[in-house]
Backbone as numpy.savetxt, mean C-alpha at the origin, in Angstrom:
# Nx Ny Nz CAx CAy CAz Cx Cy Cz
14.31 7.86 -13.32 12.88 7.61 -13.28 12.60 6.48 -12.29
11.50 6.58 -11.59 11.11 5.58 -10.59 9.90 4.80 -11.10
9.95 3.50 -10.93 8.81 2.66 -11.27 8.39 1.84 -10.07
7.10 1.69 -9.90 6.54 0.88 -8.83 5.69 -0.20 -9.48
5.98 -1.44 -9.13 5.23 -2.57 -9.70 4.57 -3.32 -8.55
3.26 -3.41 -8.62 2.48 -4.04 -7.56 2.15 -5.49 -7.89
1.89 -6.25 -6.85 1.44 -7.62 -7.00 0.45 -7.93 -5.89
-0.28 -9.00 -6.09 -1.28 -9.39 -5.10 -2.64 -8.82 -5.47
-3.50 -8.74 -4.51 -4.87 -8.31 -4.77 -5.72 -9.48 -5.21
-6.98 -9.19 -5.50 -7.90 -10.23 -5.93 -9.20 -10.16 -5.16
-9.90 -11.29 -5.15 -11.20 -11.35 -4.49 -11.14 -12.30 -3.29
-11.83 -11.93 -2.23 -11.82 -12.73 -1.02 -13.14 -12.52 -0.28
-13.52 -13.50 0.51 -14.73 -13.36 1.32 -14.45 -12.55 2.57
-15.48 -11.95 3.14 -15.29 -11.21 4.39 -14.63 -12.09 5.45
-13.69 -11.48 6.15 -12.93 -12.22 7.16 -11.67 -12.85 6.62
-11.51 -12.82 5.32 -10.34 -13.41 4.70 -9.12 -12.50 4.73
-8.05 -12.98 4.10 -6.78 -12.25 4.09 -6.23 -12.15 2.67
-5.51 -11.08 2.45 -4.77 -10.88 1.21 -3.46 -10.17 1.53
-2.50 -10.35 0.63 -1.22 -9.67 0.81 -0.87 -8.95 -0.48
-0.55 -7.66 -0.34 -0.10 -6.86 -1.47 1.39 -6.63 -1.39
2.03 -6.61 -2.56 3.45 -6.33 -2.60 3.75 -5.27 -3.63
4.87 -4.58 -3.44 5.26 -3.52 -4.37 6.78 -3.45 -4.41
7.32 -3.43 -5.63 8.76 -3.30 -5.82 9.05 -1.97 -6.50
9.97 -1.22 -5.94 10.38 0.06 -6.50 11.73 -0.08 -7.19
11.86 0.56 -8.34 13.14 0.55 -9.05 13.41 1.95 -9.61
14.68 2.21 -9.88 15.05 3.51 -10.42 15.83 4.33 -9.40
15.72 5.63 -9.53 16.47 6.55 -8.66 15.76 6.73 -7.33
15.97 5.75 -6.47 15.31 5.77 -5.17 16.29 6.23 -4.12
15.94 7.25 -3.40 16.80 7.75 -2.36 16.48 7.04 -1.05
17.49 6.93 -0.21 17.35 6.12 0.99 16.31 6.68 1.96
16.18 8.01 1.99 15.20 8.60 2.89 13.90 8.79 2.14
12.94 7.93 2.43 11.66 8.03 1.75 10.57 7.39 2.59
9.38 7.59 2.15 8.22 6.97 2.79 7.52 6.12 1.73
7.24 4.89 2.07 6.48 4.03 1.17 5.14 3.75 1.82
4.15 3.61 0.98 2.82 3.41 1.57 1.82 2.86 0.58
0.64 2.64 1.10 -0.48 2.16 0.31 -1.66 3.10 0.48
-2.26 3.43 -0.65 -3.48 4.20 -0.68 -4.56 3.36 -1.34
-5.79 3.75 -1.17 -6.87 3.05 -1.86 -7.94 4.03 -2.31
-8.62 3.62 -3.35 -9.70 4.45 -3.87 -10.88 3.57 -4.24
-11.99 3.79 -3.56 -13.22 3.07 -3.85 -14.04 3.87 -4.87
-14.92 3.23 -5.59 -15.73 3.95 -6.58 -16.49 5.12 -5.95
-16.36 6.28 -6.57 -17.06 7.47 -6.10 -16.45 8.13 -4.89
-15.29 7.64 -4.45 -14.64 8.22 -3.27 -13.25 8.73 -3.62
-12.73 9.56 -2.74 -11.39 10.07 -2.93 -10.35 9.02 -2.52
-9.18 9.15 -3.10 -8.08 8.27 -2.70 -7.70 8.60 -1.26
-7.48 7.55 -0.47 -7.15 7.76 0.95 -5.95 6.92 1.34
-5.23 7.42 2.33 -4.09 6.70 2.87 -4.57 5.49 3.66
-3.96 4.35 3.40 -4.24 3.15 4.18 -3.17 2.96 5.24
-1.92 2.96 4.81 -0.80 2.78 5.72 0.46 3.28 5.06
1.40 3.72 5.88 2.69 4.16 5.37 3.78 3.74 6.33
5.00 3.66 5.79 6.14 3.27 6.60 7.36 4.05 6.12
8.06 4.66 7.08 9.24 5.44 6.77 10.44 4.51 6.60
11.49 5.03 6.00 12.68 4.21 5.79 13.26 3.71 7.10
13.01 4.43 8.18 13.50 4.00 9.49 12.59 3.00 10.18
11.40 2.77 9.59 10.52 1.75 10.13 9.26 2.27 10.83
9.17 3.57 11.07 7.97 4.11 11.70 6.76 3.93 10.79
5.65 3.54 11.39 4.45 3.25 10.61 3.29 4.16 10.99
2.36 4.26 10.06 1.16 5.06 10.27 0.01 4.32 9.58
-1.14 4.22 10.27 -2.28 3.50 9.72 -3.54 4.36 9.78
-4.40 4.17 8.82 -5.73 4.75 8.90 -6.47 4.06 10.05
-7.31 4.80 10.74 -8.05 4.22 11.87 -8.87 3.00 11.42
-9.36 3.04 10.21 -10.24 1.98 9.73 -9.54 0.64 9.54
-8.21 0.66 9.48 -7.49 -0.60 9.23 -6.58 -1.00 10.38
-6.48 -0.17 11.39 -5.63 -0.49 12.54 -6.03 -1.83 13.13
-5.04 -2.60 13.51 -5.21 -3.93 14.11 -5.66 -4.98 13.11
-5.84 -4.60 11.85 -6.20 -5.59 10.82 -5.14 -5.67 9.71
-4.53 -4.53 9.40 -3.53 -4.48 8.33 -2.15 -4.26 8.94
-1.14 -4.81 8.28 0.24 -4.62 8.71 1.10 -4.27 7.50
1.79 -3.15 7.61 2.70 -2.74 6.55 4.13 -3.06 6.95
4.93 -3.46 5.97 6.33 -3.75 6.23 7.14 -3.40 4.99
8.44 -3.27 5.16 9.29 -2.95 4.03 10.64 -3.62 4.17
11.29 -3.79 3.03 12.65 -4.31 2.99 13.47 -3.27 2.24
14.26 -2.52 2.96 15.02 -1.42 2.33 16.07 -1.95 1.34
16.62 -3.08 1.62 17.64 -3.65 0.73 17.05 -4.03 -0.62
15.79 -4.43 -0.61 15.13 -4.86 -1.85 14.18 -3.81 -2.41
14.05 -2.69 -1.70 13.13 -1.62 -2.13 11.71 -2.14 -2.33
11.25 -2.88 -1.36 9.91 -3.43 -1.43 9.08 -2.99 -0.22
7.79 -2.95 -0.43 6.85 -2.69 0.64 5.70 -3.67 0.49
5.21 -4.17 1.61 4.11 -5.14 1.60 3.00 -4.67 2.52
1.81 -5.15 2.21 0.66 -4.85 3.06 -0.09 -6.16 3.31
-0.03 -6.64 4.54 -0.78 -7.82 4.93 -2.14 -7.37 5.43
-3.18 -7.87 4.78 -4.54 -7.45 5.12 -5.32 -8.63 5.67
-5.68 -8.56 6.92 -6.44 -9.61 7.58 -7.82 -9.11 7.98
-8.70 -10.04 8.28 -10.06 -9.69 8.71 -10.69 -8.68 7.75
-10.59 -8.97 6.49 -11.07 -8.02 5.48 -12.59 -7.86 5.54
-13.02 -6.65 5.24 -14.43 -6.29 5.27 -14.85 -5.81 3.88
-16.13 -5.88 3.58 -16.59 -5.38 2.27 -16.19 -3.93 2.02
-16.12 -3.13 3.07 -15.74 -1.73 2.89 -14.27 -1.54 2.57
-13.49 -2.61 2.60 -12.10 -2.53 2.17 -11.98 -2.67 0.66
-13.08 -2.95 -0.01 -13.06 -3.07 -1.47 -12.65 -1.76 -2.12
-11.62 -1.81 -2.94 -11.08 -0.61 -3.59 -9.93 -1.00 -4.50
-9.46 -0.03 -5.26 -8.20 -0.19 -5.97 -7.10 0.32 -5.04
-6.10 -0.49 -4.81 -5.01 -0.15 -3.90 -3.79 0.26 -4.72
-3.19 1.38 -4.31 -2.04 1.94 -5.01 -0.83 2.00 -4.09
0.27 1.56 -4.62 1.55 1.70 -3.92 2.07 3.12 -4.16
2.66 3.70 -3.13 3.18 5.07 -3.22 4.58 5.15 -2.66
5.42 5.93 -3.34 6.75 6.25 -2.84 6.86 7.77 -2.76
7.14 8.27 -1.57 7.26 9.70 -1.36 8.69 10.04 -1.00
9.31 10.92 -1.80 10.66 11.38 -1.52 10.56 12.84 -1.11
10.64 13.09 0.19 10.40 14.43 0.73 11.43 15.43 0.24
12.68 14.99 0.11 13.75 15.90 -0.30 13.42 16.62 -1.61
12.79 15.90 -2.52 12.47 16.47 -3.82 10.98 16.71 -4.00
10.23 16.52 -2.92 8.77 16.70 -2.97 8.17 15.95 -4.15
8.58 14.67 -4.25 8.11 13.84 -5.36 7.27 12.68 -4.84
6.23 12.40 -5.57 5.41 11.23 -5.29 5.35 10.36 -6.54
5.52 9.07 -6.34 5.42 8.11 -7.42 4.35 7.09 -7.07
3.66 6.59 -8.12 2.52 5.70 -7.90 2.63 4.44 -8.74
2.13 3.35 -8.18 1.99 2.13 -8.94 0.74 2.21 -9.79
0.49 1.16 -10.55 -0.63 1.15 -11.49 -1.96 0.82 -10.82
-1.91 0.33 -9.62 -3.12 0.00 -8.87 -3.47 -1.48 -9.01
-4.00 -2.04 -7.94 -4.44 -3.43 -7.95 -5.79 -3.52 -7.24
-6.70 -4.27 -7.81 -8.06 -4.35 -7.29 -8.14 -5.34 -6.13
-8.78 -4.91 -5.07 -9.12 -5.78 -3.94 -10.63 -5.76 -3.78
-11.24 -6.93 -3.84 -12.69 -7.04 -3.71 -13.01 -7.99 -2.57
-13.80 -7.51 -1.62 -14.22 -8.32 -0.48 -15.73 -8.49 -0.56
-16.14 -9.70 -0.83 -17.57 -9.95 -1.06 -17.90 -11.40 -0.78
-19.09 -11.61 -0.28 -19.55 -12.98 -0.05 -20.32 -13.50 -1.27
């Protein structure tokens, strides 16, 4: 079984920064994709950023040049540095682990990010 435990999140003013972290434990295979999704009230969950085990990254257009995703394969962690935050970034952020070999997706419990003045 795989568990994802998130940390970080909170409230910040526009233009501020926050950092999210996620630790994965359990039967984690070396070839996987880790990422962050978010879901705002009344909207569908959307991909924010993802990073492959080899380091390749992918970002939503709305967060490019503001957010940075990184991972530590030895520690099975993924982080999301969020800078220049905007009110539209307000959402619940979920950590995701995708194991393509088994077509499995695992999710964290979600952490609230609120950007407001």
